[in-house]
C-alpha angles and dihedrals in degrees: 000000000000121000110210120181139175117254139198098245135188119242139177113265105241089208090062103040141025100251092207090061099048103051122086139168119273119286097260095066097043110106122201088258091051091048091055091047093051091046090055095041096070134347089231098047112141090238087083087064104037103031109016123179120270114226131199087232094058117137133177087267098042117039141115092285097050090044090052089052090049093051092047093051093043094050090050092051092048094047095244084121121036136186115245112250094235140005118277146149123241135220109220120194116191116193117192146149119254104235093210098051105019089231122139117237136185122209122190128198145160120246113210142121121275125204109250119243132163116268107279137090097349105038118029129192126205104188139059117245136219121242092216094057092048092051090050094050093045091053089051095047092049090051099046098028093216143091103251098181129029126245107239113227138168124228136197119243107165092167094049089232094152094059097078092048091051093048092050092050093050090055088068129075110277123242089229139356118185141158111224128218089266092056095253116137119226119193123178131189128187118243101197103137110118095225094048091050091050092047091051091047090056092052093049094046087062095048139078115224121228116203107233097173132357104054089148091050093049094049089045090053089053091050092047091049092052091050091049092049089053093047095041107033090162093062114114125236091261093059109132094242089067088068136060132209111253140177107215118202128181108252087226093055107133090218094068108116126177121197125193125254112218128209123234120199121213140163096011107148115231096012113161114182095192092052090048092054091047090054092046090049090064090064107021143031108273116187124185115226121213099224145340094284091052092049093050092046090052090053089057095052118106109242134175090225136061111271128202124182118216125193125182133160091270106026142046116189147145125228118208115200117195112252110235120203108251139164088216106098094200093056089057092065124097091219091055090052090050091053096043102039101034116014096041107023099037104026100030094232104153126191095272093056091047090049090053092046087223095146104005128061127180134231137171091202108087093189090053090052093050092044091055090053093046091050092050093246092118134031098223145344123222113205124203138183118240124256120242124249087251089058091053092050093046093052092048094047090051090056091243135122133221123231112282116283094015096138135043111187101203127250108015117224113267121258114227099047092105136340127215115220115217103193109148090234092061117095126205112231118241120240 
């Protein structure tokens, strides 16, 4: 059900730049401090494309999107970026340390372009998206006319047919092998053999794809495609804008790691943490925790019930909500219980307010969340445990979505490995 094809990508020339200094994570995990660091790290760092600086002097003709387009064009003219000589797929191995366990993992995936189709039988989402982020990504795509970061998706391979192809590719010399500023190792091999490409295409045609990360980018690609079809009605079905750059990882890959995304409450008038816990205690099991270490330890404990951590300036506690047998995969998630029982029922924060991030912000860094509360910069932090890969697949198969920012597949694929040009004159090669 998924059409995956090789593509003639654009890559950094390793003779012109230090590849380890020009890659970066995707835009949505780059903090202002990270942005400054990447700007200073190398004048050709990909951050100038995917998360450019906003200036007070910005105008419709000079802004982060137009500057990104300018950098992209300039780097192509100068040879810092170069077009690959022929279409191919890539094997991308990402080696990293799990920050919660300290264990080293290795995740392997295939980089290629996938024919765009609305969410449904072939490509399945699992999370809600934000309109603001989609508008931002669409403005960038229209300016640069390229996919700058891959969508990260999971595929099904019950017969393990991809394994032999991957092993054969890894026996060859890699196209690049670098250690990024964060210590992660990125190794990429070309998969250009005709038979390998055809074999992979057969596997993917029999698989659904589950978006792991990049829902905004996928929906942006659909919106960009529709605009291009309107502006270029003569373009054929194999025009590049009908496809999107994806990293495809086996949903059984042992290197798949999901971290939780915690909620931080701020600026909610009349919020009283003690009163909230008293109300929750009438329906659920509320247990005070002595200190931060005790709270974090409690969040690691296996429990039969849903567990939410709550931190305020005066109180640290966990709330256990009885797990009720349900055929609804979303209701089985701790984050859904947090949204339903606390954010919506108790605090009155409906979907629109969460979408606008008026009172709730999100962080993957639990210490940062707790530090903000301790410093009086936030009213409370709500801690959750991460869902499993099987939860993500179950929600997607059921045609449902989790609350926004429910999953953080760690780490995200690097941006800057390869770019996918979307000019309407470019054609995607058949398999």
